[in-house]
GURO-158256 format. One line per 10 residues: number of its first residue (from 0); their letters; for each residue x, y, z of N, C-alpha, C. Coordinates in steps of 0.05 Angstrom, whole numbers. Layout:
N
NUM> a> X:Y:Z:X:Y:Z:X:Y:Z  ...
This chain:
193
0> xxxxxxxxxx> 3138:-973:-187:3165:-971:-175:3167:-947:-157  3157:-924:-166:3159:-900:-149:3138:-880:-159  3133:-860:-142:3116:-838:-149:3127:-814:-135  3125:-791:-149:3137:-767:-138:3125:-742:-152  3126:-720:-138:3117:-694:-149:3141:-678:-156  3143:-668:-180:3167:-654:-190:3159:-636:-213  3179:-630:-229:3176:-614:-253:3180:-632:-277  3162:-630:-296:3166:-645:-321:3191:-635:-335  3210:-652:-340:3236:-643:-349:3240:-646:-379  3221:-658:-394:3226:-664:-422:3202:-657:-440
10> xxxxxxxxxx> 3207:-652:-465:3186:-650:-485:3169:-625:-483  3145:-628:-494:3127:-605:-497:3119:-592:-470  3115:-608:-450:3106:-598:-424:3128:-593:-404  3153:-591:-413:3175:-587:-395:3171:-561:-380  3180:-561:-355:3177:-538:-337:3152:-537:-321  3132:-554:-328:3107:-554:-313:3108:-574:-289  3094:-566:-268:3092:-584:-245:3077:-610:-254  3087:-633:-245:3074:-658:-253:3079:-679:-231  3059:-696:-227:3061:-719:-209:3068:-743:-227  3089:-757:-220:3098:-779:-236:3091:-806:-223
20> xxxxxxxxxx> 3081:-824:-238:3077:-852:-230:3095:-869:-248  3117:-879:-236:3135:-896:-252:3128:-925:-247  3119:-939:-268:3112:-967:-265:3137:-984:-270  3139:-1005:-255:3161:-1024:-258:3154:-1045:-279  3175:-1054:-292:3172:-1075:-313:3179:-1063:-340  3199:-1075:-353:3207:-1066:-380:3222:-1088:-394  3214:-1093:-419:3227:-1112:-435:3240:-1099:-460  3241:-1073:-460:3253:-1059:-483:3283:-1059:-481  3295:-1054:-458:3323:-1058:-453:3342:-1038:-466  3336:-1012:-464:3354:-992:-475:3380:-992:-460
30> xxxxxxxxxx> 3402:-993:-474:3428:-994:-461:3434:-970:-445  3424:-947:-453:3429:-922:-439:3407:-914:-419  3389:-932:-413:3367:-927:-394:3378:-916:-368  3366:-895:-357:3375:-884:-332:3359:-893:-308  3340:-912:-313:3325:-924:-291:3323:-955:-295  3346:-967:-298:3347:-996:-302:3335:-1012:-279  3335:-999:-255:3324:-1012:-232:3293:-1015:-235  3282:-1003:-255:3253:-1007:-261:3247:-1031:-277  3266:-1044:-288:3262:-1066:-308:3248:-1090:-296  3255:-1098:-272:3243:-1122:-260:3220:-1114:-241
40> xxxxxxxxxx> 3196:-1119:-250:3172:-1112:-235:3171:-1125:-208  3182:-1149:-206:3180:-1164:-181:3198:-1153:-159  3215:-1134:-166:3232:-1121:-146:3218:-1099:-131  3193:-1093:-138:3178:-1070:-127:3151:-1078:-117  3143:-1065:-95:3117:-1072:-83:3094:-1062:-100  3072:-1076:-99:3047:-1068:-112:3034:-1046:-96  3024:-1026:-109:3009:-1004:-96:2982:-1003:-109  2961:-1002:-93:2934:-1001:-104:2927:-974:-117  2908:-975:-136:2899:-951:-148:2886:-933:-127  2873:-945:-107:2861:-929:-85:2883:-913:-69
50> xxxxxxxxxx> 2906:-926:-64:2928:-912:-50:2938:-889:-68  2941:-894:-94:2950:-873:-112:2929:-850:-112  2904:-857:-111:2883:-836:-111:2885:-819:-86  2890:-831:-63:2894:-816:-38:2917:-796:-40  2939:-806:-51:2963:-788:-55:2956:-765:-74  2943:-771:-96:2937:-751:-116:2917:-730:-107  2899:-738:-89:2879:-719:-79:2892:-695:-66  2915:-698:-55:2928:-677:-40:2950:-663:-57  2953:-671:-82:2974:-660:-99:2962:-638:-116  2977:-615:-117:2968:-592:-132:2972:-595:-163
60> xxxxxxxxxx> 2987:-614:-171:2993:-617:-200:2968:-623:-216  2966:-610:-239:2944:-615:-257:2950:-638:-276  2976:-645:-278:2986:-666:-296:2996:-690:-281  2987:-713:-289:2998:-738:-278:3011:-753:-301  3037:-759:-299:3052:-772:-320:3057:-801:-311  3048:-819:-328:3053:-848:-324:3076:-856:-342  3096:-866:-330:3121:-873:-344:3131:-900:-334  3155:-907:-341:3166:-932:-332:3196:-932:-330  3206:-955:-332:3198:-980:-344:3183:-975:-370  3166:-994:-376:3149:-991:-400:3120:-994:-392
70> xxxxxxxxxx> 3106:-972:-388:3079:-973:-377:3058:-987:-394  3062:-988:-421:3042:-1001:-438:3043:-1031:-436  3060:-1043:-420:3059:-1071:-415:3034:-1079:-399  3020:-1059:-388:2997:-1063:-371:2972:-1050:-383  2949:-1060:-374:2924:-1047:-381:2921:-1024:-361  2920:-1000:-372:2920:-976:-355:2893:-962:-354  2872:-975:-363:2846:-963:-365:2836:-954:-337  2838:-971:-317:2828:-964:-290:2845:-941:-278  2871:-941:-284:2888:-920:-274:2881:-893:-286  2877:-892:-312:2870:-867:-325:2842:-857:-317
80> xxxxxxxxxx> 2824:-876:-313:2797:-869:-304:2799:-855:-276  2815:-866:-258:2818:-855:-232:2831:-827:-233  2852:-824:-250:2865:-798:-252:2846:-777:-263  2831:-784:-283:2811:-765:-295:2789:-758:-276  2782:-777:-258:2760:-772:-239:2768:-750:-219  2794:-745:-216:2804:-724:-198:2807:-698:-213  2800:-697:-239:2802:-673:-255:2830:-667:-264  2847:-687:-264:2875:-684:-273:2879:-694:-301  2899:-684:-314:2906:-692:-341:2923:-717:-340  2918:-737:-357:2932:-762:-359:2953:-760:-382
90> xxxxxxxxxx> 2978:-762:-375:2999:-762:-395:3014:-789:-393  3024:-799:-415:3040:-823:-415:3065:-819:-431  3087:-831:-421:3112:-833:-435:3117:-862:-441  3120:-869:-466:3122:-897:-474:3140:-901:-498  3150:-925:-501:3165:-932:-526:3145:-939:-548  3120:-945:-540:3100:-952:-559:3102:-981:-569  3117:-997:-554:3122:-1025:-563:3098:-1044:-558  3079:-1035:-541:3056:-1051:-534:3031:-1034:-539  3007:-1046:-541:2983:-1030:-545:2978:-1010:-522  2970:-986:-529:2964:-966:-509:2935:-969:-500
100> xxxxxxxxxx> 2931:-973:-474:2905:-975:-463:2899:-951:-445  2874:-945:-440:2867:-923:-423:2861:-898:-440  2852:-877:-427:2846:-852:-441:2867:-831:-433  2880:-820:-453:2903:-803:-448:2898:-775:-460  2906:-755:-445:2905:-727:-455:2930:-721:-471  2952:-736:-465:2977:-730:-479:2993:-756:-481  3002:-763:-505:3019:-787:-509:3046:-778:-520  3067:-783:-504:3094:-779:-513:3105:-806:-520  3111:-810:-545:3121:-835:-555:3150:-832:-562  3167:-849:-550:3196:-848:-555:3204:-876:-565
110> xxxxxxxxxx> 3203:-879:-592:3209:-906:-603:3238:-914:-599  3242:-940:-596:3269:-950:-591:3276:-971:-612  3302:-973:-618:3311:-993:-638:3309:-1021:-627  3309:-1023:-601:3310:-1049:-588:3284:-1065:-589  3261:-1050:-591:3235:-1062:-593:3217:-1042:-608  3208:-1049:-631:3194:-1030:-649:3168:-1020:-637  3163:-995:-643:3137:-982:-636:3115:-993:-654  3091:-997:-644:3069:-1006:-660:3059:-984:-677  3052:-989:-702:3043:-968:-720:3018:-953:-709  3000:-967:-696:2976:-954:-686:2983:-935:-664
120> xxxxxxxxxx> 3005:-939:-649:3013:-920:-628:3026:-896:-641  3042:-900:-661:3054:-877:-675:3033:-859:-686  3011:-870:-696:2990:-854:-709:2975:-836:-689  2976:-842:-663:2960:-827:-643:2977:-810:-624  3004:-810:-627:3020:-796:-608:3018:-766:-612  3019:-751:-590:3020:-721:-591:3048:-711:-596  3067:-725:-585:3095:-718:-590:3111:-743:-594  3130:-741:-612:3149:-762:-618:3176:-753:-609  3188:-767:-590:3214:-759:-579:3234:-781:-584  3253:-775:-601:3274:-795:-608:3299:-787:-594
130> xxxxxxxxxx> 3311:-806:-580:3336:-802:-565:3359:-805:-585  3376:-785:-584:3400:-785:-601:3424:-792:-585  3434:-817:-588:3457:-827:-574:3481:-831:-593  3475:-834:-619:3495:-838:-639:3487:-823:-665  3506:-818:-682:3500:-803:-707:3479:-817:-724  3478:-843:-724:3458:-857:-741:3429:-854:-730  3426:-843:-706:3399:-840:-694:3383:-818:-709  3397:-801:-724:3382:-781:-740:3365:-795:-761  3377:-815:-774:3362:-830:-795:3340:-845:-782  3344:-856:-758:3324:-871:-744:3300:-852:-738
140> xxxxxxxxxx> 3306:-828:-730:3284:-808:-724:3268:-802:-749  3281:-799:-772:3268:-791:-796:3249:-813:-807  3254:-838:-799:3237:-860:-807:3208:-856:-798  3204:-842:-777:3178:-839:-765:3162:-815:-774  3174:-797:-789:3161:-773:-797:3134:-778:-811  3133:-798:-829:3109:-804:-844:3090:-822:-829  3098:-832:-805:3082:-851:-790:3066:-838:-768  3072:-813:-762:3058:-799:-741:3039:-779:-754  3019:-770:-739:3000:-750:-749:3014:-724:-755  3004:-709:-773:3017:-683:-780:3017:-664:-757
150> xxxxxxxxxx> 2999:-668:-737:2998:-651:-713:3018:-660:-692  3031:-683:-695:3051:-692:-675:3075:-674:-675  3085:-668:-652:3109:-651:-649:3133:-670:-649  3153:-663:-665:3177:-680:-668:3200:-668:-651  3210:-685:-633:3232:-677:-616:3256:-695:-620  3280:-684:-617:3305:-698:-615:3315:-692:-587  3323:-712:-573:3333:-708:-546:3360:-722:-543  3381:-707:-536:3407:-720:-533:3407:-739:-510  3419:-762:-514:3423:-781:-492:3443:-768:-473  3437:-768:-448:3451:-752:-428:3481:-756:-429
160> xxxxxxxxxx> 3492:-780:-431:3520:-784:-430:3535:-775:-455  3520:-771:-478:3533:-762:-503:3523:-735:-511  3508:-721:-494:3496:-696:-501:3517:-675:-510  3538:-672:-494:3557:-651:-501:3570:-656:-528  3576:-681:-534:3589:-688:-559:3570:-685:-583  3545:-693:-580:3526:-693:-602:3509:-667:-605  3510:-649:-585:3493:-626:-587:3498:-608:-611  3523:-604:-619:3526:-588:-644:3513:-600:-668  3514:-627:-670:3501:-641:-693:3471:-640:-691  3460:-641:-667:3431:-639:-663:3422:-611:-671
170> xxxxxxxxxx> 3436:-591:-663:3429:-563:-670:3430:-560:-700  3451:-570:-712:3453:-568:-742:3430:-582:-756  3423:-606:-746:3401:-621:-758:3375:-606:-756  3369:-595:-732:3344:-580:-728:3344:-555:-746  3366:-542:-749:3367:-519:-767:3362:-527:-796  3371:-551:-804:3366:-561:-831:3338:-573:-834  3327:-581:-812:3300:-595:-812:3283:-581:-790  3273:-557:-795:3260:-542:-774:3234:-552:-764  3224:-574:-775:3200:-587:-764:3206:-600:-737  3232:-605:-732:3241:-617:-706:3247:-595:-686
180> xxxxxxxxxx> 3244:-603:-661:3252:-587:-638:3272:-602:-621  3285:-588:-604:3304:-601:-585:3291:-603:-558  3292:-627:-546:3283:-631:-519:3308:-636:-502  3310:-622:-480:3332:-626:-461:3321:-638:-435  3336:-653:-422:3328:-664:-396:3333:-643:-374  3316:-623:-373:3321:-600:-355:3320:-608:-326  3306:-630:-320:3305:-639:-292:3333:-647:-282  3350:-655:-300:3377:-662:-292:3394:-637:-287  3388:-616:-301:3401:-590:-296:3391:-578:-270  3365:-582:-265:3352:-571:-240:3357:-589:-216
190> xxx> 3368:-613:-221:3374:-632:-199:3349:-640:-184  3328:-646:-199:3303:-657:-188:3297:-684:-202  3281:-701:-189:3275:-727:-202:3259:-724:-228
């Protein structure tokens, strides 16, 4: 759908320079999705891996983030091989609803109620990021604690439109459950993509 060089705005690597490749196509259907225009893959032109390689050769970012839409709908082995061949780190942001293909240096898994994450994906994620849009999302987040590796970092991220309302509860929850961290969408505060 698009590619751009910016600042990683969420999770463990927030604040770092990163080149984003946003793949089109998604069947997860989050009601609060902020890139619904990514859902229909046919609305976007195909770009070859060779073209992406040419763009990445000139980019100073050490991190390349593949996101969507839902990137795991596709076999990403050739894409991750190309990214790694340039000496860059391969990161993915996914709901985990489909098998993860390719070789990844960092897996950010953000499970959704609308389409369940696969257990094998939960077991290999580096960070688990649960979006908090409603009070019952805290229970949803806790369901995954025993399904991820003990080394996985647990994040709660307020859904942008309800962040102000739910932030006091998120803070309270993290204080009561200090294994969790708060992820903010700092790119929205910085006004960058």
